[in-house]
N, C-alpha and C positions, 0 to 999 in steps of 0.2 A: 504494500500500500504506500502511495506517495505521502510523505510526512505532512504536506500542506493540506491534505484532505481529511486527515485523521479525525479532526474535531468539527468538520463541517456538517451541518444538518442535512438530512435527505429531505428536500422540500417537496418531493412528490408525495401528495397526501393520499396514501393508499386507502385509508378508511373512508375518506370523503368520496373517492372514486368508486369504491365498492358499494357504498351506500347509494350513490347515484344510479348505479347499474342494477341494484336489487329491485325486485318487483314490489317491495313494500310501498304502499301509497300510490303506486302507478296504475291509473285506471284506463290508460290509452284513450283519453277523452279528446275527440277531434276539435272541440272548442279550445281546449288548453293548447293543443298543437298550433292552432291558428293564431293564438295570442303570441306564442313564441316566435312564429314566423313573421308576424307583424313587427315585432321588435327587431328581428334580423333584417327585415326589409327596410327598416329605417336606419340601417348601417350602424346599429348600436352593439353588434357582437352578441355573444351568448355566454352564459355561465356554464360551468361543467354540468350542472343539473339540467339546464335547458337543453344542452347538446345531447345529454343522455336520453331525454325524452324523445328527441328526433331519431336517435339511433335505435330505440326500442320499439317504436310504434309498429304495429302489424296491420294497421288500417290502410288498405290500398289507396284510398283517396288522400290520406295524410301523406303517404310516401310520395305520391305524385305531386302534391303541393310542395313538399320539401324540394324536389328536383326543379320544379318550375320557379320557386322563389329564388333558389340559388342561381339559376340561369339568368333571371331578371336582375338580381343584385350584381352579378358579374358584369353584365352588359352595362349597367349604370355606372360602374366604377372604371372598368377597363375598356369599355366600348368594344370594338371588334379587333383590338390589338392582340397579337400573340408573339411573345419573344422566343427567339430560337438560339440555341447554343449547341456545343458539342463537348463531350468529355474527352480528355486525353490522358491515358494511363501512362505514367512516367516510370513506375516500378511496381513489380508484384512481389518484391522481397518483403517478407513479413515474419515477425518473431512471435505473433499471437497464434493461439489455437482457438479459433472460433468455429464451432462445428458446422455452421451453415455456409462457410466461405471457401471457395476454391483456392484462395491464397494462403490458407492456414499452414502453419510451419511444418506439419507432418506430411503434407501432400507431396510424396516422392514422385508422383506422376507429372507434376507441374514443372515446366521449363522456366526456371527463375530468370528474370531479365530486368535490368535497369538500363534505360536508354542512355547512350552516350550523348554528348552535346550535339554531334552531327546527326544522330538518329532522331533526336528530339526536334532539331531544325527541319528534318525531312518530314516528320509527322505534321509539324506546323505548316510547312509550305503546301502540303497536300490539302489540309483543312482550309487554308486561305484560298487555294485554287478552286475550292467548291463554293466559296462565298462566306465562310464563317468569319465572324468578327469577335465572338465571345466564346472563350474556352473555360472549361472546368478541369483543372489539373487534379489528377487522382493519384494518391501515393499509398503504398503499403506502409507498415510501421517497422522500421529497422533501426537499431541504435547507431549504425554508421551513416545513416542518411537523415541528418537532422535539419534544423531550421536554416542554417547557412547554406547547405546544399540545395534545399528547396527554393530558397531565395534566388540562388544562381540559376536554377531551371526557369523560374519566373522571368528573370532578366533575359535569358536566352529567347524565351517565347516573345517577349515584347520587342526584342531587337531583330527578330526574323521576319523578313518580308518576301513576297513572291510577286513577280510580274509588276505591272504599273501601280496596282491598287491593293494588292494583298497585304493586309496588316491586321494583327490582333489588337483590339482596343481595350479589352477587359479580360483580365485573368482572375477567375475565381478559384478557390482552392478547397479540396476535400482531402484532409490529412488527419492523422492522429492528433489528439490533444497535445498542445505545447505549453510550456511555461509562459508567463507574461512576457518575459524577455524574448522567447522564441517568437511569439506573436508580433512583438515590436519589429523583429527582423523582417517578417513578411510584410508588415505594414510599410516599412521603409522602401520596400521594393515595388509597392503599388498594388497590393492585393485588392481585389474587389470584395466579393462576399466570402467569408470563411464559413465552411459548411462542415458540420459534424453531427452524425446521427447517433442517437443513443441506442438504436437497434431495438431494444425492449426496455421499457421503464419498470417492468416487473422484476424486482431484485432477485427472487429465487430463480426465475427463469434466466435472468442475466448471468447468475453464477453458474447455472447448469450448462449454458451455451459458451461461456468464455472461460476455458479451462486453464489457460496459461498466458503469460505475457502481460505487458502494461495495460492492455485493454481489459484485463480482468478486474481492474480497479474501477468499480461503478461510479464512485463519487468524483474521481479524477476526470472521467469523461463527462459526467453530468454538469460539472462546473467549467467545462472547456469554453463555453460561450461567454461566461462571465469574465474569464481571463482574457479572451480575445477582445472584449469590449474595453476592459481595463487598459489594454495595450493600444487602444485607439481605433480598432477595427469596428466601425459602427454598423456595418451590415453583416448579419450572421444568419445562417440557415440551420434549421433543426429538422428532425423527423424520426419516425419509428420505421422498423422493417416489419411489414405485416407478414404473419405466418408463424412467428415464434410464440406468441401468447394471444389471449383474447383480444381481437382487434378493437372492440369498443373500449376496453380498458386503455389500450395504447392511444386512442384518439383523445380521451379525456386527460390522460397524462401529458400528451403533447400540449393541450390547452393549458394545463397546469404549468408546464415549463415556460410557455409563452408569457403567461401572466407573471411568473416569477422574474423573468428577464425584464419585463416592463417595470415591475416594482423596484428591482434592484439597480437596473442600469438606465432607466428612463425611456427605453424603447424596446419593443418586442422584436421577434425575429423578422428579418426582411423576407425570408422565404421559408416554406415548409415543403418537404418532400415526403413521399409515401410509397417507397418501393415495396413490391411484393416479392417474397422468396421465389427464385427461379432456379432450375437445376444447374448445378455447378460440379465439375469433375472433382472427385475426391471429397465431396461434402454431402454425406448421406441425408442430413437433416433438410437440405435444400430440395432434395427430390421428393421428400415426404414431409411437408410442413406440418408441425404439430397442430396448428390452428389455421388451416387453409381458409382462404377468403374468397367467396363467390364473386363473380363480376357484378351481380346486382347489389350486393351489400357494399362492395367496394365503391360503386358509383354513388351510393347514398353517403358513404363516409366522406368522399371528396366534396359532395354538396354540403354536408354539415360543416366541414372545415372552412369552406367558403363563407357560410353564414356566420360562423363563430369568429372568423378572423378576416373581416371584409377587405382590409387593406394590405393583407399579406400575400406575397406572390406564392402561388401553388405550382410546384414543379413536377412534371411527369417525364419519366425516362422512356427509352425504347424497349423496356421489358415487356410492355403491353402491345397487343395487336393493333393494327391501324384502325380497325373499326371501333375498338374500345377506346382508343385514344381520342377519336373524334367525339365520342359520347362524353368522355370526361372533360374535354375542353368546353363542351357546351354547359356543363354544370359547375365549372369552377376553375379549371386549370388555366394558368396565365403564362406559363413558360414550358417549352418542350425541347428535348434534345432530338436530333435527327441524324440518321446515317451513322449511328454510334458503333465504335469498336471498343470492346471492354477488356483489352489486354495490351500490354506495352508493345508497340510496333504494329498494331493492328491496321492502321491506315496505310502504311507502306507495304503491307502484305497483299499484293494484288491478287494472288491466288485465293487468299482468305476472303478478300472483298468480293470477288466473283462468286465464290461459294455461298457467301451470306446473301448476296443479292438474288441468287437463284433459289434460295430456300423458300419454303412455303411461308406465306404471310397472310393466310386467311384468318378468319375470326377465331379459329380454334388453336392458333399457334401458341397461345399462352400455355396450353397443356401439352402441346406436341414437342416443344423444344426439349432436346436431350443433350447431356454432356458430350455425346458422341459427335455432335456437330462441330466440336472444337477442332481447330487446325492441328495437324501433326507436324511438329518441328523437324528440322533436318536431322536432329540427333535421334529421332524416333520417339521422343517424348511428346505427349499431347501438350500444346501450348494453350492452356485453358483460358477462356474468358473468365472474368469474375462471376458472371452470370449469363444465362442464355437470353437472347433478345427476341422480341416478338414482332417488331416493325423493322423490316429490312429495306425499306425504300431509300432511294438517294435523297439528298437534300432537295434537289430540284423537283423530284416527284412529290415530296411532302409539301413544298411550297405551292406547286400547281394545284394540288388537291385542296389545301385549305383556302386558296384564293378562288379558284374556279368553281368549286363545289360547295363551299361553305361561307364565302364572303369574309374571311378573316384577313386582317392586314398584318403580314409578317413584319417583325421588327428586330433589327440588330442594334438598336439604339444603345449608346453608352454615355449619352450626354449628361444625365443627372450625376453620375459618379464623377465626371470630370469638371462639372460646374459646382460641385460641393453640395448637390441636393441628395444627401444620404442621411441615414440614421433618423433622428427625430425631426430633422428639417424635411426630409422626404415625407415622413408620416404626417407632419403638419400640413404640407401641401396636398397630400392625398386626401386627407379628411375634409379639407375645404373645397375639394374639386379643382384646386389650382393646378395640380399636376397635369390635367388634361390639356392645358395650354401649351405644355411642353411635349408630352409623350406622343400624342397623336401626330402633330406636325413632324416631329423628329423620326417617327416610324415611317412616315411617307418618304422622307429624305433617304433613310437607309434602304428602304425597299427600292427606290429609284436607282440607287447605286447597284443593288443586286441585279435588277433587271438589265441594266446596261453592261455589267461586267461579267455576269456568270450565268444568267438564265438561258434556257432553251427557247426556241422561237415561240412555242405554244405557251410557255409560262410568261414570256415577255408580253405577248398579246393580252393574256388574261390580266396580267398585272397592270398594264397601262390603262385598261378599261376600269380597273378598280381605283387607281389613282385619280382618274378623271371624275369618277363618281364621288370619291371622298372629297375632292376639291370643291365640287359643286355644292356640297353640304356645309362648307365653311363660311363664316361671316366674311363680308367682302374685304375688309382690311387684311385679315389673316390669309385669305385666298390669294390676294395680290402679292403679299410677301412670300408665300409659299411658291407661287408660280415663278417668281423671280429666282428663288433659291433652287428650284428644280431645274430651271433653265441653266443656271450656273453648273449644276451637276452634269447636265447633258453636254455642256461645253468642256467638260474635263475636270472640273474641281471636285474634290472629295472631302468627306468628313465635315460637312456643314451641319450645324445644329443650332437650335434656339436655346 
């Protein structure tokens, strides 16, 4: 146990969560559900007890009302914007033994790999050539690969460019918890959001799943976001891994964590993620989740998170199928990854990319993915992904679908972070609606860049139609300003923002 956590309280209120989830006093009253939804519709958020009622109701009309209210709330705050990013795995070296993860230390089948500087640059150049501007760097935990090394990899990413316009503008980080000093090192290198998932907030389950390594210290991980904020990183991301314990418990504990961050640090999480366990080579728990979560209940959970945390970004990975991702975007998701590879070197592995693109991506792919889909390394060892993916489309295919078929506006915007609109400043703007003056226009500008520099002909056609429609709906002064900026982009300027 880390000395600094020995006397810290566990602020996850298990008894309150368990009481909220019990059936005592719960009558499944549609009128009570409507009252809760009215509060959420007013962007007031939800208490744990109110969220529990929405998770427990069995009334079909109430369930439908939950989904419809979440969809309406999302549109009122985010409009039709959808932020896109890509994960980049830098190392799968890991000293932890987590029974659900393919990177666990005892997995002898895994080809361990840490990208060299040149390999990292090659991965970045490939992502830039697709049109990506926002990356999430992902690291295993190993004592020889600490904060200074991670900061160097961040610097390499920022310094790497491709072609005339390829540039990463925002580097987010998902790594093991660091000390305050370690987080300051990442802050100095320009970290965007720091992301750390508790995996499960249920301590007995946490202990049973994390057998060895620094990650076995529950409190060191629980307070990671507090230390990151103390170090000056004001955008942090949290989340549970669904499948390890009762998913409704995990949802309420996530809300508990968000409230504690707001109480202690002045602002809650910038984002919440909600991955589901997917098969991973050498991780038997991942293939048979102890608490499997159905698509229907998962959809309701995403809706409840949107209602409970109206201004928090909700992130969805490519673990899920294309069809389910479309549904989850409708009820609350505001950020998605696309064309992801979930092992070091995955983007440069053309054979692997081809194999993934040709894989089945129908609605049942969530259950059909198997560890056997992993690439076999030249040494003969399977080079496992951290988890199996369910949406294998290219970035352009995802962009075309969300634009042409669903009317979403793709965004690679990074303006708020670079203009200082982060942390509590961002939340203040969001809660007053002021952020819309920035986010929607800036989304249009980054989308225009994508259409000119990376899109296929059919995506460009659909995108130009969407931009024209979006401009038509703007107040005249803003429309004229945007038209002038869009024209500058068409004439070769880049990285314009309000």
